[in-house]
C-alpha positions as a Markdown table, in Angstrom:
| # | Residue | x | y | z |
|---|---|---|---|---|
| 1 | Met | -71.8 | 113.0 | 68.7 |
| 2 | Ala | -71.5 | 110.8 | 65.5 |
| 3 | Ala | -72.3 | 112.4 | 62.3 |
| 4 | Arg | -75.5 | 111.6 | 60.6 |
| 5 | Gln | -75.3 | 109.0 | 57.8 |
| 6 | Arg | -78.7 | 109.3 | 56.5 |
| 7 | Leu | -81.6 | 111.9 | 55.6 |
| 8 | Gly | -85.3 | 111.4 | 55.7 |
| 9 | Val | -87.1 | 111.6 | 52.5 |
| 10 | Gly | -90.9 | 112.3 | 51.9 |
| 11 | Ile | -92.1 | 111.9 | 48.4 |
| 12 | Ile | -95.2 | 113.9 | 47.2 |
| 13 | Gly | -96.7 | 112.6 | 44.0 |
| 14 | Ala | -97.6 | 108.7 | 43.5 |
| 15 | Gly | -97.9 | 108.8 | 39.8 |
| 16 | Asn | -96.0 | 106.6 | 37.2 |
| 17 | Ile | -92.7 | 108.1 | 37.8 |
| 18 | Ser | -92.5 | 107.5 | 41.6 |
| 19 | Ser | -92.2 | 103.8 | 40.9 |
| 20 | Gln | -88.6 | 104.5 | 39.2 |
| 21 | Tyr | -87.7 | 106.8 | 42.2 |
| 22 | Leu | -88.8 | 104.3 | 44.7 |
| 23 | Thr | -87.1 | 101.4 | 43.0 |
| 24 | Ala | -83.8 | 103.2 | 42.7 |
| 25 | Met | -83.7 | 104.8 | 46.0 |
| 26 | Lys | -83.2 | 101.2 | 47.7 |
| 27 | Asp | -79.5 | 101.4 | 46.2 |
| 28 | Phe | -78.7 | 104.6 | 48.2 |
| 29 | Pro | -78.2 | 104.0 | 51.9 |
| 30 | Val | -78.0 | 108.0 | 52.4 |
| 31 | Leu | -81.8 | 108.1 | 51.7 |
| 32 | Asp | -84.4 | 107.1 | 54.4 |
| 33 | Ile | -87.7 | 107.0 | 52.6 |
| 34 | Arg | -90.2 | 108.1 | 55.6 |
| 35 | Ala | -93.5 | 108.2 | 53.6 |
| 36 | Ile | -95.3 | 109.1 | 50.4 |
| 37 | Ala | -98.1 | 111.4 | 49.9 |
| 38 | Asp | -100.7 | 112.3 | 47.1 |
| 39 | Met | -103.8 | 114.4 | 46.7 |
| 40 | Arg | -105.4 | 111.2 | 46.0 |
| 41 | Pro | -105.1 | 109.2 | 49.1 |
| 42 | Glu | -106.0 | 105.9 | 47.6 |
| 43 | Val | -103.1 | 106.1 | 44.9 |
| 44 | Ala | -100.5 | 106.8 | 47.5 |
| 45 | Ala | -101.7 | 103.9 | 49.6 |
| 46 | Lys | -101.4 | 101.4 | 46.5 |
| 47 | Lys | -98.0 | 102.8 | 45.9 |
| 48 | Ala | -96.9 | 102.7 | 49.4 |
| 49 | Ala | -98.1 | 99.0 | 49.7 |
| 50 | Glu | -96.4 | 98.0 | 46.6 |
| 51 | Phe | -93.1 | 99.3 | 47.8 |
| 52 | Gly | -93.3 | 98.6 | 51.7 |
| 53 | Val | -93.1 | 102.2 | 52.6 |
| 54 | Lys | -95.7 | 104.5 | 54.7 |
| 55 | Thr | -98.1 | 106.8 | 53.6 |
| 56 | Lys | -99.1 | 110.2 | 55.0 |
| 57 | Ser | -101.2 | 113.2 | 53.9 |
| 58 | Val | -99.3 | 116.0 | 52.4 |
| 59 | Asp | -99.9 | 118.0 | 55.5 |
| 60 | Asp | -98.5 | 115.5 | 57.7 |
| 61 | Leu | -95.5 | 114.7 | 55.6 |
| 62 | Leu | -94.5 | 118.4 | 55.4 |
| 63 | Ala | -95.0 | 118.6 | 59.3 |
| 64 | Asp | -92.9 | 115.4 | 59.9 |
| 65 | Pro | -89.6 | 116.5 | 61.8 |
| 66 | Thr | -87.8 | 113.4 | 60.4 |
| 67 | Val | -88.3 | 114.5 | 56.8 |
| 68 | Asp | -85.3 | 116.5 | 55.4 |
| 69 | Ile | -85.8 | 116.3 | 51.8 |
| 70 | Ile | -89.2 | 116.5 | 49.9 |
| 71 | Val | -89.0 | 114.7 | 46.6 |
| 72 | Asn | -91.6 | 116.5 | 44.4 |
| 73 | Leu | -93.2 | 114.2 | 41.8 |
| 74 | Thr | -96.3 | 116.1 | 40.9 |
| 75 | Ile | -97.4 | 117.2 | 37.6 |
| 76 | Pro | -95.3 | 120.2 | 36.1 |
| 77 | Arg | -98.0 | 122.8 | 36.9 |
| 78 | Ala | -97.9 | 121.8 | 40.6 |
| 79 | His | -94.0 | 121.7 | 40.8 |
| 80 | Val | -93.7 | 125.4 | 42.2 |
| 81 | Ala | -96.7 | 125.4 | 44.3 |
| 82 | Val | -95.7 | 122.2 | 46.2 |
| 83 | Gly | -92.0 | 123.1 | 46.2 |
| 84 | Leu | -93.1 | 126.5 | 47.9 |
| 85 | Arg | -95.0 | 124.6 | 50.6 |
| 86 | Ala | -92.0 | 122.4 | 51.2 |
| 87 | Ile | -89.7 | 125.3 | 51.6 |
| 88 | Ala | -92.0 | 127.2 | 53.9 |
| 89 | Ala | -91.9 | 123.9 | 56.1 |
| 90 | Gly | -88.3 | 124.2 | 56.3 |
| 91 | Lys | -87.5 | 121.2 | 53.8 |
| 92 | His | -85.0 | 121.0 | 51.3 |
| 93 | Ile | -86.6 | 120.0 | 47.9 |
| 94 | Tyr | -85.9 | 118.0 | 44.9 |
| 95 | Gly | -88.2 | 118.1 | 42.1 |
| 96 | Glu | -89.1 | 116.0 | 38.7 |
| 97 | Lys | -88.4 | 118.2 | 35.6 |
| 98 | Pro | -89.0 | 121.0 | 34.7 |
| 99 | Leu | -88.2 | 123.2 | 37.6 |
| 100 | Gly | -91.4 | 125.2 | 36.8 |
| 101 | Val | -93.5 | 126.0 | 34.0 |
| 102 | Thr | -92.1 | 129.4 | 33.4 |
| 103 | Phe | -88.8 | 131.0 | 34.1 |
| 104 | Ala | -90.5 | 133.7 | 36.3 |
| 105 | Glu | -92.0 | 130.9 | 38.6 |
| 106 | Gly | -88.8 | 129.1 | 38.6 |
| 107 | Lys | -86.9 | 132.2 | 39.8 |
| 108 | Gln | -89.6 | 132.5 | 42.8 |
| 109 | Leu | -88.7 | 129.0 | 43.9 |
| 110 | Ile | -85.0 | 129.6 | 43.9 |
| 111 | Ala | -85.5 | 132.9 | 45.7 |
| 112 | Ala | -87.7 | 131.4 | 48.5 |
| 113 | Ala | -85.1 | 128.7 | 49.0 |
| 114 | Lys | -82.3 | 131.1 | 49.3 |
| 115 | Lys | -84.2 | 133.1 | 51.8 |
| 116 | Lys | -85.2 | 130.0 | 53.9 |
| 117 | Gly | -81.7 | 128.7 | 53.7 |
| 118 | Val | -82.5 | 125.3 | 52.3 |
| 119 | Arg | -81.4 | 123.7 | 49.0 |
| 120 | Val | -83.3 | 123.0 | 45.7 |
| 121 | Gly | -82.5 | 120.2 | 43.4 |
| 122 | Ser | -84.2 | 119.0 | 40.0 |
| 123 | Ala | -84.3 | 116.3 | 37.8 |
| 124 | Pro | -83.0 | 115.2 | 35.3 |
| 125 | Asp | -80.3 | 113.6 | 37.0 |
| 126 | Thr | -79.3 | 111.3 | 33.8 |
| 127 | Phe | -76.4 | 113.5 | 32.9 |
| 128 | Leu | -74.7 | 112.1 | 36.1 |
| 129 | Gly | -75.2 | 108.6 | 34.6 |
| 130 | Gly | -71.8 | 106.8 | 33.6 |
| 131 | Gly | -72.4 | 107.2 | 29.7 |
| 132 | His | -72.8 | 110.9 | 29.9 |
| 133 | Gln | -69.9 | 111.3 | 32.6 |
| 134 | Gln | -67.8 | 109.2 | 30.1 |
| 135 | Ala | -68.6 | 111.5 | 27.3 |
| 136 | Arg | -67.7 | 114.4 | 29.4 |
| 137 | Ala | -64.3 | 112.8 | 30.3 |
| 138 | Val | -63.7 | 112.8 | 26.5 |
| 139 | Ile | -64.2 | 116.4 | 25.9 |
| 140 | Asp | -62.2 | 117.4 | 29.2 |
| 141 | Ser | -59.4 | 115.2 | 27.9 |
| 142 | Gly | -59.1 | 117.4 | 24.9 |
| 143 | Lys | -59.3 | 114.5 | 22.4 |
| 144 | Leu | -61.9 | 116.2 | 20.4 |
| 145 | Gly | -60.2 | 119.8 | 20.4 |
| 146 | Thr | -62.6 | 122.6 | 20.7 |
| 147 | Ile | -66.2 | 121.8 | 20.3 |
| 148 | Val | -67.6 | 123.7 | 17.2 |
| 149 | Gly | -71.0 | 122.3 | 16.9 |
| 150 | Gly | -73.3 | 119.4 | 17.2 |
| 151 | Thr | -77.1 | 118.2 | 16.7 |
| 152 | Ala | -79.4 | 117.2 | 19.7 |
| 153 | Phe | -82.6 | 115.5 | 18.3 |
| 154 | Phe | -85.8 | 113.9 | 20.0 |
| 155 | Ala | -88.8 | 113.1 | 18.0 |
| 156 | Cys | -91.8 | 110.6 | 18.4 |
| 157 | Pro | -95.4 | 110.5 | 17.4 |
| 158 | Gly | -96.5 | 111.7 | 20.8 |
| 159 | His | -96.7 | 110.2 | 24.3 |
| 160 | Glu | -100.5 | 109.4 | 23.6 |
| 161 | Tyr | -99.4 | 106.0 | 22.1 |
| 162 | Trp | -98.2 | 104.6 | 25.4 |
| 163 | His | -99.1 | 106.9 | 28.4 |
| 164 | Pro | -102.4 | 106.0 | 30.3 |
| 165 | Asp | -103.3 | 109.5 | 30.8 |
| 166 | Pro | -101.3 | 111.8 | 28.3 |
| 167 | Ala | -103.5 | 114.8 | 28.4 |
| 168 | Phe | -101.0 | 116.8 | 30.7 |
| 169 | Tyr | -98.3 | 116.5 | 27.9 |
| 170 | Tyr | -100.4 | 118.9 | 25.8 |
| 171 | Asp | -101.5 | 121.2 | 28.4 |
| 172 | Val | -99.6 | 124.2 | 29.8 |
| 173 | Gly | -96.3 | 122.9 | 31.3 |
| 174 | Gly | -96.2 | 120.0 | 28.7 |
| 175 | Gly | -95.0 | 119.8 | 25.0 |
| 176 | Pro | -91.8 | 118.3 | 23.9 |
| 177 | Val | -89.8 | 121.4 | 25.0 |
| 178 | Leu | -90.6 | 121.2 | 28.7 |
| 179 | Asp | -91.0 | 117.5 | 28.9 |
| 180 | Met | -87.7 | 116.2 | 26.9 |
| 181 | Gly | -85.9 | 119.4 | 26.5 |
| 182 | Pro | -84.4 | 119.3 | 30.3 |
| 183 | Tyr | -82.6 | 115.9 | 29.5 |
| 184 | Tyr | -80.9 | 117.4 | 26.4 |
| 185 | Ile | -80.2 | 120.8 | 27.4 |
| 186 | Thr | -79.1 | 119.8 | 31.0 |
| 187 | Asp | -76.6 | 117.2 | 29.6 |
| 188 | Leu | -75.4 | 119.7 | 27.1 |
| 189 | Val | -74.7 | 122.2 | 29.8 |
| 190 | Asn | -72.9 | 119.2 | 31.7 |
| 191 | Leu | -70.7 | 118.8 | 28.6 |
| 192 | Leu | -70.1 | 122.3 | 27.3 |
| 193 | Gly | -71.2 | 124.9 | 29.9 |
| 194 | Pro | -73.8 | 127.6 | 29.9 |
| 195 | Val | -75.9 | 128.7 | 27.1 |
| 196 | Lys | -75.5 | 132.3 | 25.7 |
| 197 | Gln | -78.4 | 132.8 | 23.3 |
| 198 | Val | -81.2 | 130.7 | 21.4 |
| 199 | Gln | -82.9 | 131.2 | 18.1 |
| 200 | Ala | -85.8 | 128.9 | 17.2 |
| 201 | Met | -88.9 | 128.2 | 15.0 |
| 202 | Ser | -91.8 | 126.1 | 15.8 |
| 203 | Leu | -95.2 | 124.6 | 14.7 |
| 204 | Thr | -98.3 | 123.2 | 16.1 |
| 205 | Pro | -100.0 | 121.2 | 13.4 |
| 206 | His | -103.0 | 120.0 | 15.5 |
| 207 | Lys | -105.4 | 121.5 | 17.7 |
| 208 | Ser | -106.5 | 118.4 | 19.3 |
| 209 | Arg | -105.2 | 114.8 | 19.4 |
| 210 | Pro | -106.9 | 111.7 | 20.1 |
| 211 | Ile | -105.4 | 109.3 | 23.0 |
| 212 | Arg | -104.4 | 106.1 | 21.5 |
| 213 | Ser | -103.6 | 104.2 | 24.5 |
| 214 | Glu | -105.9 | 102.4 | 27.2 |
| 215 | Pro | -107.7 | 103.1 | 29.1 |
| 216 | Lys | -108.9 | 106.4 | 27.5 |
| 217 | Lys | -108.2 | 105.4 | 24.1 |
| 218 | Gly | -110.3 | 107.5 | 21.5 |
| 219 | Gln | -110.8 | 110.6 | 23.9 |
| 220 | Met | -109.5 | 113.9 | 22.4 |
| 221 | Met | -107.2 | 116.2 | 24.0 |
| 222 | Pro | -106.9 | 119.8 | 23.4 |
| 223 | Val | -103.3 | 121.0 | 22.4 |
| 224 | Lys | -102.2 | 124.2 | 24.2 |
| 225 | Val | -98.4 | 124.0 | 23.6 |
| 226 | Leu | -95.9 | 123.8 | 20.8 |
| 227 | Thr | -95.4 | 120.4 | 19.6 |
| 228 | His | -92.5 | 120.7 | 16.8 |
| 229 | Val | -89.7 | 123.1 | 17.8 |
| 230 | Thr | -86.1 | 123.6 | 16.2 |
| 231 | Gly | -83.5 | 126.0 | 17.0 |
| 232 | Thr | -79.9 | 126.7 | 17.8 |
| 233 | Leu | -78.2 | 127.2 | 20.9 |
| 234 | Gln | -75.0 | 129.2 | 21.0 |
| 235 | Phe | -73.0 | 128.3 | 24.2 |
| 236 | Val | -70.8 | 130.7 | 26.1 |
| 237 | Ser | -67.9 | 128.5 | 24.8 |
| 238 | Gly | -68.9 | 129.5 | 21.3 |
| 239 | Ala | -70.3 | 126.0 | 20.3 |
| 240 | Leu | -73.5 | 126.0 | 18.0 |
| 241 | Ile | -75.9 | 123.1 | 18.7 |
| 242 | Gln | -78.9 | 122.5 | 16.5 |
| 243 | Val | -81.9 | 121.2 | 18.4 |
| 244 | Thr | -85.0 | 119.5 | 17.5 |
| 245 | Leu | -87.8 | 118.4 | 19.8 |
| 246 | Ser | -91.0 | 117.1 | 18.4 |
| 247 | Phe | -94.3 | 115.0 | 19.1 |
| 248 | Asp | -94.9 | 115.3 | 15.7 |
| 249 | Val | -92.7 | 112.6 | 14.0 |
| 250 | Pro | -93.9 | 109.2 | 13.1 |
| 251 | Lys | -90.6 | 107.7 | 12.7 |
| 252 | His | -86.9 | 108.9 | 12.1 |
| 253 | Ser | -83.3 | 107.6 | 11.8 |
| 254 | His | -81.4 | 110.3 | 13.7 |
| 255 | Val | -79.1 | 109.6 | 16.7 |
| 256 | Pro | -80.0 | 111.3 | 20.0 |
| 257 | Tyr | -77.2 | 113.7 | 19.5 |
| 258 | Glu | -73.4 | 114.1 | 18.5 |
| 259 | Leu | -70.8 | 116.8 | 18.9 |
| 260 | Phe | -68.1 | 117.9 | 16.6 |
| 261 | Gly | -64.8 | 119.1 | 17.7 |
| 262 | Thr | -61.9 | 120.5 | 16.0 |
| 263 | Glu | -60.2 | 117.4 | 16.3 |
| 264 | Gly | -63.0 | 114.7 | 16.2 |
| 265 | Ser | -66.6 | 113.8 | 16.7 |
| 266 | Met | -68.5 | 112.1 | 19.2 |
| 267 | Leu | -71.7 | 110.1 | 19.4 |
| 268 | Val | -73.3 | 110.9 | 22.9 |
| 269 | Pro | -75.9 | 108.3 | 24.5 |
| 270 | Asp | -79.5 | 109.2 | 24.7 |
| 271 | Pro | -79.9 | 111.6 | 27.6 |
| 272 | Asn | -83.2 | 110.0 | 28.8 |
| 273 | Trp | -80.9 | 107.1 | 30.2 |
| 274 | Phe | -77.9 | 106.9 | 32.5 |
| 275 | Gly | -76.0 | 104.5 | 30.1 |
| 276 | Gly | -75.2 | 104.0 | 26.5 |
| 277 | Glu | -72.5 | 103.8 | 23.9 |
| 278 | Val | -69.9 | 106.6 | 23.4 |
| 279 | Lys | -68.2 | 106.8 | 20.1 |
| 280 | Ile | -65.5 | 109.0 | 18.7 |
| 281 | Ala | -64.1 | 109.3 | 15.1 |
| 282 | Lys | -61.2 | 111.3 | 14.0 |
| 283 | Pro | -61.2 | 113.3 | 10.8 |
| 284 | Arg | -62.0 | 111.1 | 7.8 |
| 285 | Ala | -62.1 | 108.0 | 9.7 |
| 286 | Glu | -64.1 | 105.1 | 8.1 |
| 287 | Glu | -65.5 | 103.8 | 11.4 |
| 288 | Trp | -66.5 | 105.0 | 14.8 |
| 289 | Asp | -64.3 | 103.8 | 17.7 |
| 290 | Asp | -65.8 | 102.6 | 21.1 |
| 291 | Val | -65.1 | 104.4 | 24.3 |
| 292 | Pro | -65.3 | 102.1 | 27.0 |
| 293 | Val | -67.7 | 103.3 | 29.7 |
| 294 | Lys | -65.6 | 102.7 | 32.8 |
| 295 | Leu | -67.6 | 105.4 | 35.2 |
| 296 | Pro | -70.4 | 104.0 | 37.3 |
| 297 | Tyr | -74.3 | 104.5 | 37.2 |
| 298 | Ala | -74.4 | 103.3 | 33.6 |
| 299 | Asp | -76.1 | 99.9 | 33.9 |
| 300 | Ala | -79.7 | 100.7 | 35.3 |
| 301 | Asn | -82.3 | 103.2 | 35.8 |
| 302 | Tyr | -80.9 | 105.3 | 38.6 |
| 303 | Arg | -83.8 | 108.0 | 38.9 |
| 304 | Ser | -82.9 | 109.4 | 42.4 |
| 305 | Leu | -79.1 | 109.4 | 41.8 |
| 306 | Gly | -79.5 | 113.3 | 41.7 |
| 307 | Val | -81.4 | 113.1 | 45.3 |
| 308 | Ala | -78.8 | 110.9 | 46.8 |
| 309 | Asp | -76.0 | 113.4 | 45.5 |
| 310 | Met | -77.9 | 116.2 | 47.2 |
| 311 | Ala | -78.3 | 114.3 | 50.4 |
| 312 | His | -74.5 | 113.6 | 50.5 |
| 313 | Ala | -73.7 | 117.2 | 49.6 |
| 314 | Ile | -76.0 | 118.5 | 52.5 |
| 315 | Leu | -74.3 | 116.2 | 55.0 |
| 316 | Ser | -70.8 | 117.1 | 53.6 |
| 317 | Gly | -71.5 | 120.8 | 52.9 |
| 318 | Arg | -70.4 | 120.6 | 49.3 |
| 319 | Pro | -72.5 | 121.8 | 46.3 |
| 320 | His | -74.9 | 119.2 | 44.8 |
| 321 | Arg | -74.8 | 118.7 | 41.0 |
| 322 | Ala | -78.3 | 118.7 | 39.9 |
| 323 | Ser | -78.9 | 122.0 | 41.4 |
| 324 | Gly | -81.7 | 124.4 | 41.3 |
| 325 | Glu | -79.5 | 127.0 | 39.6 |
| 326 | Leu | -78.5 | 124.5 | 36.9 |
| 327 | Ala | -82.4 | 123.8 | 36.3 |
| 328 | Leu | -83.3 | 127.6 | 36.3 |
| 329 | His | -80.9 | 128.1 | 33.6 |
| 330 | Val | -82.2 | 125.2 | 31.5 |
| 331 | Leu | -85.9 | 126.6 | 32.1 |
| 332 | Glu | -84.7 | 129.8 | 31.0 |
| 333 | Val | -83.4 | 128.2 | 27.7 |
| 334 | Met | -86.4 | 126.2 | 27.1 |
| 335 | Glu | -88.6 | 129.3 | 27.6 |
| 336 | Ala | -86.5 | 131.0 | 24.9 |
| 337 | Phe | -87.4 | 128.5 | 22.4 |
| 338 | Ala | -91.0 | 129.7 | 22.5 |
| 339 | Thr | -90.0 | 133.5 | 22.9 |
| 340 | Ala | -87.4 | 133.2 | 19.8 |
| 341 | Ser | -90.0 | 131.5 | 17.7 |
| 342 | Lys | -92.7 | 133.9 | 18.1 |
| 343 | Ser | -90.5 | 136.9 | 17.9 |
| 344 | Gly | -88.2 | 135.8 | 15.1 |
| 345 | Gln | -85.4 | 137.4 | 17.3 |
| 346 | Ile | -82.3 | 135.9 | 19.0 |
| 347 | Val | -83.0 | 135.5 | 22.7 |
| 348 | Lys | -80.1 | 136.4 | 25.1 |
| 349 | Ile | -79.8 | 134.2 | 28.2 |
| 350 | Lys | -79.4 | 136.0 | 31.3 |
| 351 | Thr | -78.6 | 133.3 | 33.8 |
| 352 | Arg | -75.2 | 131.5 | 33.9 |
| 353 | Ala | -74.7 | 127.9 | 35.3 |
| 354 | Glu | -71.5 | 126.4 | 36.1 |
| 355 | Arg | -70.8 | 122.9 | 34.8 |
| 356 | Pro | -71.5 | 120.5 | 37.6 |
| 357 | Ala | -68.7 | 118.7 | 39.2 |
| 358 | Pro | -67.7 | 115.4 | 37.4 |
| 359 | Met | -68.9 | 112.1 | 39.1 |
| 360 | Ala | -66.2 | 109.9 | 40.9 |
| 361 | Glu | -66.8 | 107.1 | 43.3 |
| 362 | Ser | -68.6 | 103.8 | 42.8 |
| 363 | Leu | -72.3 | 102.9 | 43.6 |
| 364 | Lys | -71.0 | 99.8 | 45.4 |
| 365 | Arg | -69.5 | 101.7 | 48.2 |
| 366 | Gly | -73.0 | 103.7 | 48.6 |
| 367 | Lys | -71.0 | 107.0 | 48.3 |
| 368 | Ile | -71.1 | 109.8 | 45.7 |
| 369 | Ser | -68.1 | 112.2 | 45.7 |
């Protein structure tokens, strides 16, 4: 009997991000899109028509025996509830970030999957992109020596300037830490290994904010989350990385992040994207030197690369890279920002996530190894 070459994929959640997934999934032959579902059937139907896929109810999708993986693109507060339903139906799950709104519910999701014998994967998968894999190759080569420190910086005036319905970014489960933190912290774990402890401080300067984008321009949104957070991550390796995540900065000139080693420094691409420039500089160098990005998945938006990697891993029996364990570690670190800022104490991280295996194999061959 021939080995399976593809896995059936069902998508739950037909919001903005689903378009990026549906577009990118076409580049991965291992993914067979069976249908898309949403609690708003008319929204799912519109998305299905746009991308030429079928639509089903959530119940019918979960009951479909041809669906192996559920891709959960719901809002953050629904990630765990929907994930638990998919696990109960015997499906592997891959969800948008964050894994859950709290570390406690993230642990519940991972425990349920282990008991059922299915896999959990989670965005972000941008760390699998060529730019970030090239940065990792530089670190692994030893060119920078031992990584001592670095800075990771995300700041903007708020998603209300562009998103058509931004209120959930300021509700429980939103904020810059849970929204943007996964990109930075996941990539840092990919580059440096697990986090040991966290210290932080925070601000929430506005109790409510106006929507500045159409179609809800002028409506007020209550703010229930921290919107300006800064702190330091100490990694098990010893490296100290200063992190700022904010929705309260009109404009800035910081690079997304840079790492400092005993033998050199490196500019790392924006972890919200798969590609970008990698630059290094030796001590007292006047200029940064470009590092050619030779690894694949750097030239486009490949959101679903993590799903494809998980599908290949299921078929071959190897670990997948954007794993639930990695996402749970990142979730614990992100929750520690709030805990540390409120208590004024350093928070020790209990979970340990191994660095995912580096990427190989070209997209042109439709494989990921």
